[in-house]
C-alpha positions as MATLAB code, in Angstrom:
seq = 'MAINLQKGQRVDLTKGNPGLSRIMVGLGWDPVENRGGGLLGSLFGGGGGANIDCDASVIMLGEGDRLRNNSDVIYFGNLRSNDGSVQHTGDNLTGHGDGDDEQINVDLSRIPAHIQKLVFVVNIYDCVKRRQHFGMIRNAFIRVVNPTNGQELIHYNLTDDYSGKTTLIVGEIYRHGTDWKFAAVGTGTTFASLGEVVRTYS';
ca = [
     119.759  204.987  -27.543;
     118.310  206.710  -24.541;
     120.600  208.640  -22.112;
     120.181  207.180  -18.581;
     120.510  209.919  -16.074;
     121.382  210.051  -12.362;
     119.956  212.496   -9.848;
     121.277  215.945  -10.479;
     122.553  215.410  -13.912;
     121.712  217.758  -16.740;
     121.779  216.993  -20.428;
     121.137  218.808  -23.738;
     117.715  217.891  -25.229;
     117.522  219.833  -28.541;
     121.258  220.599  -29.320;
     122.021  217.051  -30.257;
     118.689  216.405  -31.897;
     118.358  219.193  -34.571;
     114.794  219.803  -35.617;
     113.340  218.282  -32.486;
     110.391  220.376  -31.303;
     107.625  217.899  -30.255;
     108.387  215.610  -27.320;
     106.391  213.324  -25.213;
     107.195  213.152  -21.493;
     106.169  209.930  -19.878;
     105.950  209.353  -16.133;
     105.494  205.983  -14.489;
     105.330  204.238  -11.120;
     104.143  201.023   -9.604;
     102.473  200.452   -6.194;
     104.562  198.302   -3.875;
     103.027  194.813   -3.585;
     100.893  194.441   -0.496;
     101.191  190.983    0.995;
      98.819  191.756    3.873;
     101.524  192.624    6.485;
     104.237  195.122    7.105;
     103.819  198.892    6.481;
     100.979  198.629    3.930;
      99.138  196.055    5.999;
      99.294  198.162    9.072;
      98.141  201.263    7.228;
      95.312  199.681    5.418;
      94.406  196.877    7.808;
      95.660  193.901    5.990;
      94.958  192.416    2.535;
      93.401  194.798    0.098;
      94.706  198.384    0.526;
      93.576  201.461   -1.205;
      94.891  202.394   -4.621;
      97.586  205.034   -4.697;
      96.469  207.735   -7.189;
      99.660  209.618   -8.348;
      99.111  212.708  -10.458;
     101.687  214.066  -12.919;
     101.655  217.929  -13.431;
     103.691  220.572  -15.209;
     104.348  224.029  -13.774;
     105.377  226.569  -16.544;
     107.708  229.187  -15.009;
     108.840  232.564  -16.205;
     111.914  234.618  -15.150;
     113.245  233.986  -11.731;
     111.356  230.666  -11.613;
     108.094  232.508  -10.926;
     104.525  231.391  -11.867;
     102.792  234.225  -13.676;
      99.386  232.680  -14.044;
      97.600  229.716  -12.470;
      96.581  228.709  -16.027;
     100.325  227.785  -16.551;
      99.829  224.800  -14.158;
      98.918  221.806  -16.297;
      97.338  218.862  -14.426;
      94.258  216.629  -14.430;
      91.942  219.621  -13.844;
      93.632  221.798  -16.570;
      94.836  219.395  -19.310;
      96.061  222.027  -21.822;
      98.077  225.290  -21.607;
      96.330  228.364  -23.155;
      98.860  228.379  -26.046;
      98.430  224.683  -26.664;
     102.174  223.974  -26.129;
     101.633  221.585  -23.233;
      98.954  218.929  -23.240;
      98.333  216.357  -20.552;
      96.691  213.169  -21.876;
      94.593  212.601  -18.682;
      94.626  211.068  -15.199;
      95.506  207.447  -14.348;
      93.884  206.534  -11.045;
      95.946  203.415   -9.891;
      99.524  203.136  -11.477;
      98.919  199.509  -12.427;
     100.247  198.078  -15.633;
     103.565  198.531  -17.438;
     105.021  201.476  -19.248;
     103.873  205.210  -18.742;
     101.173  205.841  -16.323;
     100.707  209.441  -17.455;
     101.906  211.292  -20.507;
     102.401  214.970  -21.288;
     102.925  216.169  -24.872;
     105.056  219.285  -25.281;
     105.667  221.401  -28.464;
     108.761  223.307  -27.564;
     108.450  225.625  -30.591;
     105.092  226.820  -29.304;
     106.058  227.550  -25.734;
     105.796  231.420  -25.156;
     109.107  233.301  -25.020;
     108.517  234.338  -21.391;
     108.357  230.766  -20.215;
     111.843  229.621  -19.126;
     111.202  226.305  -17.404;
     108.788  223.431  -17.256;
     108.822  221.675  -13.789;
     107.381  218.104  -13.788;
     105.814  217.144  -10.467;
     104.187  213.909   -9.248;
     101.995  214.010   -6.070;
      99.721  211.631   -4.347;
      96.133  212.589   -4.512;
      94.388  212.892   -1.070;
      97.551  211.543    0.592;
      96.772  212.877    4.117;
      93.377  211.315    4.334;
      94.629  208.017    2.815;
      97.818  208.126    4.892;
      99.936  207.359    1.723;
     103.471  208.400    0.757;
     106.025  207.691   -1.842;
     107.608  204.876    0.191;
     104.610  202.898   -1.103;
     105.757  203.443   -4.719;
     108.470  201.742   -6.702;
     109.899  201.915  -10.199;
     109.188  205.671  -10.485;
     110.660  207.161  -13.723;
     110.454  210.086  -16.108;
     111.386  209.678  -19.747;
     111.499  211.869  -22.831;
     110.451  210.372  -26.255;
     110.547  211.732  -29.785;
     106.996  210.967  -30.836;
     107.694  211.150  -34.589;
     109.826  207.971  -34.456;
     109.218  206.583  -30.886;
     112.838  207.013  -29.919;
     113.516  207.342  -26.189;
     115.845  210.287  -25.739;
     116.177  210.452  -21.907;
     115.390  208.151  -19.085;
     115.747  208.911  -15.338;
     114.823  206.266  -12.711;
     114.057  207.728   -9.242;
     115.949  205.357   -6.929;
     116.037  207.371   -3.675;
     114.190  206.323   -0.567;
     111.069  208.591   -0.615;
     109.376  207.268    2.481;
     107.307  209.856    4.121;
     107.467  212.112    1.008;
     104.168  213.072   -0.632;
     105.350  215.114   -3.655;
     108.241  214.614   -6.000;
     109.866  217.186   -8.164;
     110.833  214.675  -10.814;
     112.612  216.747  -13.600;
     112.865  220.051  -15.389;
     113.070  221.129  -19.016;
     114.534  224.629  -19.279;
     115.871  227.048  -21.825;
     119.650  227.363  -22.346;
     120.181  230.022  -24.944;
     118.297  228.932  -28.008;
     118.217  225.317  -26.878;
     116.383  223.297  -24.294;
     118.033  221.033  -21.648;
     116.720  218.448  -19.181;
     117.590  218.186  -15.547;
     117.026  215.137  -13.404;
     115.815  216.541  -10.118;
     114.261  213.782   -7.977;
     113.599  215.885   -4.877;
     110.886  214.689   -2.443;
     108.833  217.010   -0.303;
     106.092  216.753    2.262;
     103.689  218.984    0.529;
     100.201  217.607    0.816;
      98.898  218.873   -2.518;
      99.937  220.284   -5.854;
      98.603  223.664   -4.729;
     101.134  223.792   -2.018;
     103.953  223.111   -4.481;
     102.600  225.804   -6.837;
     102.617  228.419   -4.043;
     106.421  227.972   -3.658;
     106.728  229.380   -7.181;
     104.325  232.320   -6.705;
];
């Protein structure tokens, strides 16, 4: 039975799941339906509307929440960490369909000792040019699954109003002694790209 979290909650990930080392982090979202009017209609000139391309990424941080190397940013242009502990399964361009839109596999046992935290980010590709923001997205979530048995361990639905926000800091997995914990963050920002987010950790 998955633990359903609210914004700001923290929960043990490995302490109550002895032997857990491999996890799958799934992130999902749906575009708000465009009926040809309202906000989407005015932005895109009526019926069709451009697809909203959300991208999930992981920023691997060391002491003091600092990024040590740009190769520790895992995203559609760098799908695998150097040590192989974090692997992104690839880009989904539209967000259509049920279930996870993007998935990231993590082997907690292989994460280097100097990495203290994994920050999960979702941003809208080319948001300024396309004039898109997270007010056009609904049903956003992050979940953590045990891939060996398919059990969903953690589920966090992002329910805030993110109108005008173009990047979401969705959640964090971080070391707590010898264990790992998960934090439901759900913070929206107006950063226009993943690069801008990354620079805040440099």
